[in-house]
Backbone as numpy.savetxt, mean C-alpha at the origin, in Angstrom:
# Nx Ny Nz CAx CAy CAz Cx Cy Cz
-11.57 5.10 7.83 -11.40 3.67 7.98 -12.05 2.89 6.84
-12.95 3.52 6.13 -13.64 2.84 5.03 -12.89 3.01 3.70
-11.82 3.79 3.68 -11.09 4.03 2.45 -10.44 2.74 1.97
-10.61 2.44 0.69 -10.00 1.26 0.07 -9.32 1.68 -1.22
-8.26 0.98 -1.54 -7.54 1.22 -2.79 -8.43 0.75 -3.94
-8.56 1.58 -4.96 -9.39 1.26 -6.11 -8.50 0.81 -7.27
-8.69 -0.41 -7.72 -7.90 -0.92 -8.83 -6.42 -0.92 -8.50
-5.62 -0.38 -9.41 -4.17 -0.31 -9.22 -3.71 1.11 -8.94
-4.62 1.98 -8.53 -4.30 3.39 -8.33 -3.75 3.63 -6.92
-2.51 3.19 -6.72 -1.86 3.32 -5.42 -1.60 4.77 -5.04
-1.16 5.57 -5.98 -0.84 6.96 -5.66 -2.05 7.74 -5.16
-3.20 7.53 -5.77 -4.42 8.20 -5.30 -4.81 7.72 -3.90
-4.65 6.42 -3.67 -4.96 5.88 -2.34 -4.06 6.51 -1.28
-2.76 6.57 -1.55 -1.83 7.15 -0.58 -2.16 8.62 -0.33
-2.39 9.37 -1.39 -2.69 10.79 -1.26 -3.98 11.02 -0.47
-5.01 10.27 -0.80 -6.29 10.41 -0.11 -6.16 9.99 1.35
-5.43 8.91 1.60 -5.23 8.44 2.97 -4.56 9.52 3.82
-3.48 10.09 3.30 -2.77 11.13 4.06 -3.64 12.35 4.29
-4.41 12.73 3.27 -5.31 13.87 3.40 -6.36 13.62 4.48
-6.96 12.44 4.48 -7.97 12.11 5.48 -7.36 12.03 6.88
-6.14 11.50 6.98 -5.46 11.45 8.28 -5.24 12.87 8.81
-4.85 13.75 7.92 -4.62 15.14 8.30 -5.92 15.78 8.79
-7.01 15.57 8.05 -8.30 16.14 8.43 -8.81 15.58 9.76
-8.53 14.30 10.02 -9.01 13.66 11.23 -8.00 13.78 12.39
-6.91 14.48 12.13 -5.84 14.62 13.13 -5.27 13.28 13.59
-5.18 12.32 12.67 -4.57 11.03 12.97 -3.06 11.19 12.90
-2.36 10.56 13.81 -0.90 10.54 13.81 -0.45 9.41 12.88
0.19 9.76 11.78 0.57 8.74 10.80 1.73 7.87 11.27
2.30 8.18 12.42 3.41 7.37 12.93 2.95 6.26 13.87
1.67 6.20 14.20 1.21 5.17 15.13 0.93 3.86 14.40
1.04 2.78 15.15 0.81 1.46 14.59 -0.64 1.32 14.10
-1.58 1.92 14.82 -2.98 1.83 14.43 -3.25 2.47 13.08
-2.63 3.62 12.83 -2.81 4.30 11.55 -2.20 3.48 10.42
-1.03 2.90 10.68 -0.39 2.06 9.66 -1.24 0.82 9.38
-1.89 0.30 10.41 -2.77 -0.86 10.23 -3.96 -0.48 9.34
-4.53 0.68 9.58 -5.64 1.15 8.75 -5.19 1.30 7.30
-3.99 1.87 7.11 -3.44 2.02 5.76 -3.31 0.65 5.08
-2.71 -0.30 5.79 -2.49 -1.63 5.22 -3.81 -2.32 4.88
-4.81 -2.18 5.74 -6.10 -2.82 5.51 -6.83 -2.25 4.29
-6.49 -1.01 3.92 -7.13 -0.39 2.76 -6.50 -0.76 1.43
-5.32 -1.38 1.50 -4.66 -1.79 0.25 -5.44 -2.92 -0.41
-5.26 -3.04 -1.70 -5.86 -4.15 -2.44 -5.34 -5.45 -1.80
-6.21 -6.42 -1.61 -5.86 -7.64 -0.89 -4.64 -8.34 -1.45
-4.56 -8.45 -2.76 -3.41 -9.13 -3.37 -2.12 -8.37 -3.11
-2.19 -7.06 -3.07 -1.01 -6.24 -2.79 -0.60 -6.41 -1.33
-1.54 -6.38 -0.42 -1.25 -6.57 0.99 -0.61 -7.95 1.22
-1.15 -8.97 0.58 -0.59 -10.31 0.72 0.84 -10.37 0.19
1.09 -9.72 -0.94 2.44 -9.71 -1.51 3.43 -9.07 -0.55
3.02 -8.01 0.13 3.90 -7.34 1.09 4.13 -8.23 2.30
3.06 -8.80 2.83 3.17 -9.60 4.05 3.90 -10.92 3.85
3.74 -11.54 2.67 4.34 -12.84 2.42 5.57 -12.78 1.53
5.99 -11.59 1.17 7.15 -11.43 0.31 8.45 -11.72 1.03
9.54 -11.54 0.32 10.87 -11.83 0.84 11.38 -10.79 1.82
10.87 -9.57 1.74 11.36 -8.49 2.58 10.76 -8.53 3.98
11.20 -7.60 4.79 10.66 -7.50 6.14 9.32 -6.76 6.10
8.52 -6.99 7.11 7.24 -6.30 7.19 7.51 -4.84 7.56
6.91 -3.89 6.84 7.16 -2.47 7.09 6.79 -2.05 8.51
7.56 -1.08 9.04 7.33 -0.57 10.40 6.84 0.87 10.42
6.93 1.56 9.30 6.50 2.96 9.23 5.59 3.12 8.02
4.87 4.23 7.99 4.00 4.48 6.85 4.82 4.64 5.57
5.97 5.29 5.67 6.84 5.45 4.50 7.29 4.08 4.00
7.64 3.18 4.91 8.03 1.83 4.50 6.86 1.08 3.87
5.65 1.28 4.39 4.48 0.66 3.77 4.28 1.18 2.35
4.41 2.50 2.18 4.26 3.09 0.85 5.31 2.53 -0.10
6.56 2.49 0.35 7.65 1.99 -0.49 7.44 0.51 -0.84
7.04 -0.28 0.14 6.80 -1.70 -0.11 5.66 -1.89 -1.11
4.61 -1.09 -0.98 3.48 -1.19 -1.90 3.91 -0.81 -3.32
4.68 0.26 -3.44 5.16 0.67 -4.76 6.06 -0.40 -5.37
6.96 -0.96 -4.55 7.85 -2.02 -5.04 7.07 -3.23 -5.53
6.07 -3.63 -4.77 5.26 -4.79 -5.17 4.46 -4.49 -6.44
3.98 -3.26 -6.58 3.26 -2.88 -7.80 4.20 -2.96 -9.01
5.44 -2.51 -8.84 6.43 -2.58 -9.92 6.73 -4.03 -10.28
6.92 -4.88 -9.26 7.19 -6.30 -9.50 6.02 -6.94 -10.25
4.81 -6.62 -9.84 3.63 -7.18 -10.49 3.58 -6.76 -11.96
3.83 -5.49 -12.23 3.81 -5.01 -13.61 4.90 -5.70 -14.44
6.06 -5.87 -13.85 7.16 -6.53 -14.56 6.82 -7.99 -14.84
6.26 -8.69 -13.83 5.87 -10.09 -14.05 4.84 -10.20 -15.16
3.86 -9.30 -15.16 2.83 -9.33 -16.20 3.44 -9.11 -17.58
4.39 -8.20 -17.67 5.05 -7.92 -18.94 5.85 -9.14 -19.42
6.55 -9.76 -18.49 7.38 -10.91 -18.86 6.55 -12.15 -19.18
5.49 -12.36 -18.45 4.67 -13.56 -18.63 3.67 -13.43 -19.77
3.31 -12.20 -20.11 2.31 -11.96 -21.15 2.83 -10.97 -22.19
3.91 -11.33 -22.89 4.46 -10.37 -23.87 3.48 -10.10 -25.01
3.56 -8.89 -25.51 2.74 -8.53 -26.65 1.35 -8.28 -26.27
Protein backbone atom coordinates (compact mmCIF):
# COMPACT_ATOMS: atom_id res chain seq x y z
CA UNK A 1 0.00 0.00 0.00
CA UNK A 2 2.99 2.31 0.43
CA UNK A 3 4.24 1.77 -3.13
CA UNK A 4 4.34 5.00 -5.16
CA UNK A 5 5.32 5.69 -8.74
CA UNK A 6 8.77 7.29 -8.87
CA UNK A 7 9.18 10.04 -11.44
CA UNK A 8 7.94 8.95 -14.86
CA UNK A 9 8.91 5.29 -14.46
CA UNK A 10 5.48 3.77 -15.05
CA UNK A 11 6.73 0.38 -16.23
CA UNK A 12 8.71 -0.21 -13.03
CA UNK A 13 5.72 0.83 -10.94
CA UNK A 14 3.41 -1.58 -12.77
CA UNK A 15 5.90 -4.44 -12.55
CA UNK A 16 6.60 -3.88 -8.85
CA UNK A 17 2.90 -3.50 -8.09
CA UNK A 18 2.03 -6.80 -9.76
CA UNK A 19 4.93 -8.55 -8.05
CA UNK A 20 3.87 -7.28 -4.62
CA UNK A 21 0.24 -8.24 -5.30
CA UNK A 22 1.40 -11.73 -6.18
CA UNK A 23 3.51 -12.00 -3.01
CA UNK A 24 0.64 -10.72 -0.84
CA UNK A 25 -1.92 -12.92 -2.62
CA UNK A 26 -3.96 -9.85 -3.63
CA UNK A 27 -6.57 -10.41 -6.31
CA UNK A 28 -5.76 -7.88 -9.03
CA UNK A 29 -9.34 -8.00 -10.30
CA UNK A 30 -10.90 -6.47 -7.19
CA UNK A 31 -11.88 -2.84 -6.94
CA UNK A 32 -9.78 -2.41 -3.80
CA UNK A 33 -6.60 -3.54 -5.55
CA UNK A 34 -7.29 -1.24 -8.48
CA UNK A 35 -7.83 1.61 -6.01
CA UNK A 36 -4.44 0.91 -4.41
CA UNK A 37 -2.85 0.88 -7.89
CA UNK A 38 -4.46 4.21 -8.80
CA UNK A 39 -3.45 5.84 -5.51
CA UNK A 40 0.18 4.91 -6.15
CA UNK A 41 0.31 6.69 -9.49
CA UNK A 42 1.93 10.09 -9.75
CA UNK A 43 -0.75 12.64 -8.78
CA UNK A 44 -0.67 14.49 -12.08
CA UNK A 45 -1.03 11.21 -13.98
CA UNK A 46 -3.95 10.09 -11.81
CA UNK A 47 -5.66 13.45 -12.34
CA UNK A 48 -5.17 13.21 -16.10
CA UNK A 49 -6.83 9.79 -16.13
CA UNK A 50 -9.72 10.81 -13.88
CA UNK A 51 -10.43 14.16 -15.56
CA UNK A 52 -9.57 13.18 -19.12
CA UNK A 53 -11.94 12.65 -22.01
CA UNK A 54 -12.08 8.87 -21.69
CA UNK A 55 -14.03 6.71 -19.31
CA UNK A 56 -12.66 5.86 -15.89
CA UNK A 57 -10.91 2.45 -16.06
CA UNK A 58 -12.70 -0.58 -14.59
CA UNK A 59 -9.90 -3.16 -14.64
CA UNK A 60 -6.22 -3.14 -13.80
CA UNK A 61 -5.39 -3.62 -17.49
CA UNK A 62 -7.51 -0.58 -18.34
CA UNK A 63 -5.74 1.42 -15.62
CA UNK A 64 -2.37 0.40 -17.05
CA UNK A 65 -3.45 1.29 -20.59
CA UNK A 66 -4.91 4.63 -19.49
CA UNK A 67 -1.72 5.48 -17.60
CA UNK A 68 0.45 4.61 -20.60
CA UNK A 69 -1.78 6.64 -22.92
CA UNK A 70 -1.62 9.67 -20.63
CA UNK A 71 2.17 9.35 -20.37
CA UNK A 72 2.39 9.31 -24.19
CA UNK A 73 0.11 12.37 -24.45
CA UNK A 74 2.20 14.20 -21.87
CA UNK A 75 5.43 13.43 -23.73
CA UNK A 76 3.88 14.54 -27.02
CA UNK A 77 2.59 17.80 -25.48
CA UNK A 78 6.02 18.51 -24.02
CA UNK A 79 7.65 17.90 -27.40
CA UNK A 80 5.19 20.13 -29.22
CA UNK A 81 5.18 22.94 -26.66
CA UNK A 82 8.93 22.91 -26.01
CA UNK A 83 10.66 22.13 -29.32
CA UNK A 84 14.40 21.87 -29.37
